[in-house]
C-alpha positions as CSV (number, residue, x, y, z in Angstrom):
1,X,20.7,64.8,-27.2
2,X,24.0,66.6,-27.8
3,X,25.8,63.4,-26.8
4,X,23.8,61.3,-29.2
5,X,24.6,63.6,-32.1
6,X,28.2,63.6,-31.1
7,X,28.1,59.9,-31.1
8,X,26.8,59.7,-34.6
9,X,29.7,61.9,-35.8
10,X,32.2,59.7,-33.9
11,X,30.8,56.6,-35.5
12,X,31.9,57.9,-38.8
13,X,35.4,58.5,-37.3
14,X,35.7,54.9,-36.4
15,X,35.8,53.9,-40.1
16,X,38.1,56.9,-40.8
17,X,35.5,58.3,-43.2
18,X,35.0,61.6,-41.4
19,X,36.0,63.8,-44.4
20,X,33.5,62.1,-46.5
21,X,30.6,61.8,-44.0
22,X,31.0,65.2,-42.5
23,X,31.8,68.7,-43.8
24,X,31.4,72.3,-42.7
25,X,31.2,74.0,-39.3
26,X,27.5,73.7,-38.7
27,X,27.5,70.7,-36.4
28,X,27.8,66.9,-36.4
29,X,24.8,66.3,-38.9
30,X,26.2,68.7,-41.5
31,X,27.1,65.7,-43.6
32,X,23.4,65.0,-44.1
33,X,23.1,68.3,-45.9
34,X,26.1,68.0,-48.0
35,X,25.5,66.8,-51.5
36,X,28.1,64.2,-52.5
37,X,29.5,63.5,-55.9
38,X,30.1,60.0,-57.3
39,X,28.1,58.2,-54.6
40,X,25.2,55.9,-55.4
41,X,22.9,54.1,-52.9
42,X,22.6,50.4,-53.4
43,X,20.9,47.4,-51.8
44,X,20.9,43.7,-51.8
45,X,18.0,42.1,-50.0
46,X,16.0,38.9,-49.8
47,X,13.1,40.6,-51.7
48,X,11.0,38.2,-53.8
49,X,12.3,38.7,-57.4
50,X,8.9,37.7,-58.8
51,X,7.1,40.7,-57.0
52,X,5.4,38.2,-54.7
53,X,5.5,38.2,-51.0
54,X,8.0,35.4,-50.5
55,X,10.6,37.9,-49.4
56,X,13.2,35.6,-47.9
57,X,16.1,33.3,-49.0
58,X,14.1,30.1,-48.5
59,X,15.4,27.0,-46.7
60,X,19.1,26.9,-45.7
61,X,19.8,23.3,-44.9
62,X,21.6,22.0,-41.7
63,X,25.3,22.2,-42.5
64,X,24.9,24.5,-45.5
65,X,26.9,27.6,-46.3
66,X,25.1,30.2,-48.2
67,X,26.5,33.5,-49.8
68,X,23.5,35.8,-49.5
69,X,25.1,39.0,-50.7
70,X,28.0,39.6,-53.0
71,X,29.1,43.1,-54.1
72,X,31.6,44.1,-56.7
73,X,33.7,47.2,-56.9
74,X,34.3,49.9,-54.2
75,X,31.9,51.1,-51.5
76,X,30.8,51.2,-47.8
77,X,28.2,48.9,-46.2
78,X,26.3,51.2,-43.8
79,X,23.3,49.1,-42.8
80,X,22.5,45.4,-42.3
81,X,19.2,44.0,-41.0
82,X,18.3,40.3,-40.4
83,X,15.4,38.4,-39.1
84,X,15.3,34.6,-39.0
85,X,12.8,31.7,-38.7
86,X,12.1,29.6,-36.8
87,X,13.0,31.3,-33.4
88,X,15.8,30.4,-31.1
89,X,13.8,27.9,-29.2
90,X,14.0,25.8,-32.3
91,X,17.0,27.1,-34.3
92,X,20.0,28.1,-32.2
93,X,21.4,31.6,-33.1
94,X,24.6,30.4,-31.4
95,X,25.1,28.0,-34.2
96,X,24.3,30.3,-37.2
97,X,27.7,31.7,-38.3
98,X,28.0,35.1,-40.0
99,X,31.1,35.7,-42.1
100,X,32.1,38.7,-44.2
101,X,35.0,38.7,-46.7
102,X,36.6,41.9,-48.0
103,X,38.5,42.8,-51.2
104,X,38.4,39.4,-52.8
105,X,40.1,37.6,-49.8
106,X,39.6,33.9,-49.3
107,X,39.5,34.4,-45.5
108,X,36.8,36.2,-43.5
109,X,37.5,39.4,-41.5
110,X,34.2,39.0,-39.6
111,X,33.3,35.7,-38.2
112,X,30.8,35.1,-35.2
113,X,27.6,33.4,-34.4
114,X,24.8,35.7,-35.5
115,X,23.3,36.1,-32.1
116,X,26.4,37.1,-30.2
117,X,27.5,39.4,-33.1
118,X,24.3,41.5,-32.9
119,X,24.3,41.4,-29.1
120,X,22.3,38.4,-27.9
121,X,24.1,35.6,-26.0
122,X,23.3,32.0,-25.3
123,X,20.7,31.6,-28.1
124,X,18.4,33.9,-26.1
125,X,16.6,36.8,-27.6
126,X,15.9,40.2,-26.0
127,X,15.7,43.8,-27.1
128,X,18.4,46.4,-26.7
129,X,19.6,49.5,-28.5
130,X,23.3,50.7,-28.7
131,X,24.6,53.2,-31.2
132,X,26.1,50.8,-33.9
133,X,24.1,47.7,-33.0
134,X,20.5,47.1,-31.9
135,X,18.0,44.3,-31.6
136,X,14.2,44.5,-31.6
137,X,11.5,45.2,-31.3
138,X,9.3,42.1,-31.7
139,X,10.9,40.5,-28.6
140,X,14.5,40.7,-30.0
141,X,13.7,39.5,-33.6
142,X,15.1,42.3,-35.7
143,X,18.9,42.3,-35.8
144,X,20.5,45.6,-37.0
145,X,24.0,46.9,-37.6
146,X,25.0,50.5,-38.5
147,X,28.7,49.9,-38.4
148,X,30.4,51.4,-41.4
149,X,32.2,48.7,-43.5
150,X,34.4,50.0,-46.3
151,X,35.7,47.8,-49.1
152,X,37.6,48.4,-52.3
153,X,37.6,45.2,-54.3
154,X,34.3,43.8,-53.4
155,X,32.5,42.2,-50.4
156,X,30.9,38.8,-49.8
157,X,28.5,38.0,-46.8
158,X,27.9,34.4,-46.0
159,X,25.9,32.5,-43.4
160,X,26.6,28.9,-42.3
161,X,23.9,26.8,-40.6
162,X,25.8,24.7,-38.1
163,X,22.6,23.6,-36.2
164,X,21.1,20.2,-36.6
165,X,18.0,21.4,-38.5
166,X,17.0,23.6,-41.4
167,X,16.7,27.3,-41.3
168,X,13.2,27.9,-42.8
169,X,14.0,31.4,-44.0
170,X,16.3,34.3,-43.7
171,X,15.1,37.9,-44.4
172,X,17.9,40.5,-44.9
173,X,18.9,44.0,-46.1
174,X,22.4,44.9,-47.0
175,X,22.5,48.6,-47.8
176,X,25.7,50.2,-49.1
177,X,27.0,53.1,-51.1
178,X,28.9,52.5,-54.3
179,X,31.7,55.0,-55.2
180,X,34.7,55.3,-57.5
181,X,37.2,55.7,-54.6
182,X,37.2,55.3,-50.9
183,X,37.9,58.2,-48.6
184,X,41.6,58.4,-47.6
185,X,42.4,56.2,-44.7
186,X,39.2,54.1,-44.8
187,X,39.8,51.0,-42.7
188,X,38.4,47.5,-42.9
189,X,35.9,46.4,-40.3
190,X,36.7,43.3,-38.3
191,X,34.8,41.2,-35.7
192,X,35.9,38.1,-33.9
193,X,34.0,35.8,-31.5
194,X,35.9,34.0,-28.8
195,X,34.7,31.5,-26.0
196,X,36.4,29.9,-23.0
197,X,35.4,27.9,-20.1
198,X,37.9,29.5,-17.8
199,X,39.9,27.5,-15.0
200,X,40.0,28.6,-11.4
201,X,43.4,28.6,-9.7
202,X,44.6,25.4,-7.9
203,X,43.8,27.0,-4.5
204,X,40.2,27.4,-5.6
205,X,37.8,30.2,-6.2
206,X,39.3,32.7,-3.7
207,X,37.3,35.8,-4.6
208,X,37.0,38.4,-1.9
209,X,39.4,36.2,0.2
210,X,36.4,34.2,1.4
211,X,38.2,30.8,1.1
212,X,41.8,31.8,0.7
213,X,44.4,34.4,-0.3
214,X,43.3,35.6,-3.8
215,X,46.9,36.4,-4.8
216,X,48.1,38.9,-7.4
217,X,48.3,39.1,-11.2
218,X,51.0,41.2,-12.7
219,X,51.4,39.8,-16.2
220,X,47.9,38.8,-17.3
221,X,49.3,35.4,-18.6
222,X,46.0,33.5,-17.8
223,X,43.6,36.3,-18.7
224,X,40.6,35.7,-21.0
225,X,41.6,37.1,-24.5
226,X,38.9,39.0,-26.3
227,X,41.1,40.5,-29.0
228,X,44.4,39.2,-30.6
229,X,45.2,41.4,-33.5
230,X,48.2,41.8,-35.8
231,X,48.5,45.0,-37.8
232,X,47.5,48.7,-37.6
233,X,44.2,50.0,-36.5
234,X,41.9,50.8,-33.7
235,X,39.5,48.8,-31.4
236,X,35.9,50.1,-31.3
237,X,33.7,47.7,-29.2
238,X,32.9,44.6,-27.4
239,X,29.9,42.4,-26.5
240,X,30.8,40.4,-23.4
241,X,28.8,37.4,-22.2
242,X,29.3,35.9,-18.8
243,X,27.7,32.7,-17.4
244,X,28.6,32.5,-13.8
245,X,28.0,29.0,-12.1
246,X,28.3,30.6,-8.6
247,X,26.4,33.1,-6.6
248,X,29.7,34.9,-6.1
249,X,30.4,38.2,-7.8
250,X,32.2,37.5,-11.2
251,X,33.5,40.9,-11.9
252,X,36.6,41.7,-9.9
253,X,38.7,40.9,-13.0
254,X,40.7,43.8,-14.5
255,X,41.0,44.6,-18.1
256,X,44.6,44.6,-19.4
257,X,45.7,45.9,-22.9
258,X,49.0,45.1,-24.5
259,X,49.7,47.4,-27.4
260,X,52.3,46.8,-30.1
261,X,53.9,43.8,-28.4
262,X,54.5,45.4,-25.0
263,X,55.2,42.9,-22.1
264,X,53.5,45.1,-19.5
265,X,50.0,46.2,-20.1
266,X,49.9,50.0,-20.8
267,X,46.1,50.1,-20.3
268,X,45.2,48.6,-16.9
269,X,41.7,48.6,-15.4
270,X,40.3,48.3,-11.9
271,X,37.5,45.8,-12.4
272,X,35.1,44.4,-14.9
273,X,32.2,46.6,-14.0
274,X,34.5,49.6,-14.1
275,X,35.7,48.7,-17.6
276,X,32.1,48.7,-18.7
277,X,31.5,52.1,-17.1
278,X,29.4,50.8,-14.2
279,X,30.1,50.2,-10.5
280,X,29.4,48.2,-7.4
281,X,28.5,44.8,-8.8
282,X,25.4,45.8,-10.8
283,X,22.7,43.5,-11.8
284,X,20.1,45.8,-13.2
285,X,19.3,46.4,-16.9
286,X,20.8,49.5,-18.3
287,X,21.0,50.8,-21.9
288,X,23.1,53.7,-23.2
289,X,24.3,54.3,-26.8
290,X,27.9,53.5,-25.7
291,X,27.6,50.9,-23.0
292,X,25.0,48.8,-21.0
293,X,23.7,45.7,-19.4
294,X,20.8,44.5,-21.6
295,X,20.6,41.1,-20.0
296,X,21.3,40.5,-16.3
297,X,20.8,37.4,-14.1
298,X,17.8,37.2,-12.0
299,X,19.1,34.4,-9.7
300,X,20.8,34.2,-6.3
301,X,23.6,36.7,-6.1
302,X,25.4,36.8,-9.5
303,X,24.6,33.2,-10.4
304,X,23.5,32.9,-14.0
305,X,23.9,34.9,-17.3
306,X,24.9,38.5,-17.9
307,X,25.4,40.4,-21.1
308,X,27.3,43.7,-21.0
309,X,28.6,45.8,-23.8
310,X,30.9,48.8,-24.4
311,X,31.5,50.7,-27.7
312,X,34.5,52.9,-27.9
313,X,32.9,55.5,-30.0
314,X,34.6,58.6,-28.6
315,X,37.7,56.8,-27.3
316,X,39.0,54.0,-29.8
317,X,42.1,52.1,-28.6
318,X,44.8,52.7,-31.3
319,X,47.7,50.3,-32.2
320,X,50.3,50.3,-34.8
321,X,51.6,46.7,-34.9
322,X,49.4,44.6,-32.7
323,X,46.8,44.5,-29.9
324,X,46.2,41.9,-27.3
325,X,43.1,42.8,-25.2
326,X,42.5,40.7,-22.2
327,X,40.5,40.6,-18.9
328,X,40.8,38.6,-15.7
329,X,38.0,36.0,-14.9
330,X,37.8,37.1,-11.3
331,X,40.6,38.8,-9.5
332,X,43.9,37.0,-10.4
333,X,41.8,34.6,-12.7
334,X,40.3,32.7,-9.7
335,X,36.8,32.1,-11.1
336,X,35.5,29.3,-13.2
337,X,33.3,31.2,-15.7
338,X,31.8,30.5,-19.1
339,X,32.9,33.5,-21.1
340,X,32.1,34.5,-24.7
341,X,32.8,37.8,-26.5
342,X,32.6,39.5,-29.9
343,X,35.3,42.2,-30.5
344,X,34.9,44.9,-33.2
345,X,37.7,46.9,-34.7
346,X,39.1,48.5,-37.9
347,X,42.4,47.9,-39.6
348,X,44.2,49.6,-42.5
349,X,43.8,46.3,-44.5
350,X,41.6,43.2,-44.2
351,X,43.3,40.5,-42.2
352,X,42.6,36.9,-41.2
353,X,41.2,36.3,-37.7
354,X,42.4,34.0,-34.9
355,X,40.9,30.5,-35.0
356,X,37.2,30.4,-34.3
357,X,35.8,28.2,-31.6
358,X,34.1,25.1,-32.9
359,X,30.4,24.2,-32.3
360,X,31.5,21.8,-29.5
361,X,33.8,24.5,-27.9
362,X,31.1,27.1,-27.8
363,X,28.3,24.7,-26.6
364,X,26.0,26.4,-24.0
365,X,26.6,25.3,-20.3
366,X,23.4,24.4,-18.4
367,X,21.9,26.7,-15.9
368,X,22.7,26.2,-12.2
369,X,19.6,26.5,-10.1
370,X,18.0,25.7,-6.7
371,X,18.4,22.0,-7.0
372,X,22.2,22.3,-7.4
373,X,22.5,24.8,-4.5
374,X,20.5,22.4,-2.3
375,X,22.9,19.6,-3.2
376,X,25.9,21.8,-2.4
377,X,24.3,22.5,1.1
378,X,23.8,18.7,1.5
379,X,27.4,18.1,1.0
380,X,28.5,21.0,3.2
381,X,26.3,19.6,6.0
382,X,28.0,16.2,5.7
383,X,31.4,17.9,5.8
384,X,30.4,19.7,9.0
385,X,29.2,16.7,11.0
386,X,25.6,16.5,9.7
387,X,24.2,18.1,12.8
388,X,20.4,18.3,12.2
389,X,20.3,22.0,13.2
390,X,23.2,23.2,11.0
391,X,22.2,26.6,9.6
392,X,24.8,27.3,6.8
393,X,27.2,29.9,8.2
394,X,28.9,27.8,10.9
């Protein structure tokens, strides 16, 4: 319990609003007992303005962009809740794009498919609970953010329906506090979605040295990039989605962080599972306020889809000029993987994001299953003389 309370305090630090949110020596929750001046609670929601029960936005057409919340003045968004109809079996959450614009800018500082932003990959829905983000219950239908999101000159929240059918309805709350002046040092929240179908090395998928020398990687040149930031701020979290088309372990890749333009990574990891605070090639569900595996593959080996997250609540990564955060896709980038991620960070001012992947670029890859494995075995038998008693490890 002590760790959870500490995490609540540290979450306020992430937005550099500690002085406003906490005061006094009586513990991490002292801020709740402190009466604040000049702060007013506000809400924008999809509530039916007639007083009826049609508490949603109504239809959002295929291809439509809709500003669903616009706030003037100065304040901090402290809670967002969504639910959507129809479900992902009909309306892909991978093609509903959430954008947030700060301080009157014409560029978003938050841009991601709504499912991956809240912690659900591949248009799937499942429950999980971390400190700043949670999904569920109701089979993963309630999407919640508690990230603190300061703004000084207004905020605008937009959703774009990039699916091929209408969204029947969007239900939402956007809760915020209105104030005359932000706390000193209050940063702007950013979130960026990336996606890449990675390329194995020319010598093949040499993981664990099974089919060749896996080689070495000293510069991270071909790593998957999950954050590419210009400016001053601190990195606070990642949702990471791996679709592995092979039964081979996908997670020998090391994280490499290049801070303020350095050529050699100053933060160097020892493996994907280590970066996410786990160990020894896990494939079991695990939930912690700071990190976890809410979705793991249930196939042969590590074939299939895995979602893992880590929030840097007590240990943000600080940068003054830039941050390039990367991870290998297999040791020395020797694995073909379908990777996607949403990175979360704060900067001293709202900035534009790197280019967002298009609908075509983020299209879901099909599942590999028993039929494909059997076809692989068939080709292996032919390559080994097609003896009728070939077992498979000759």
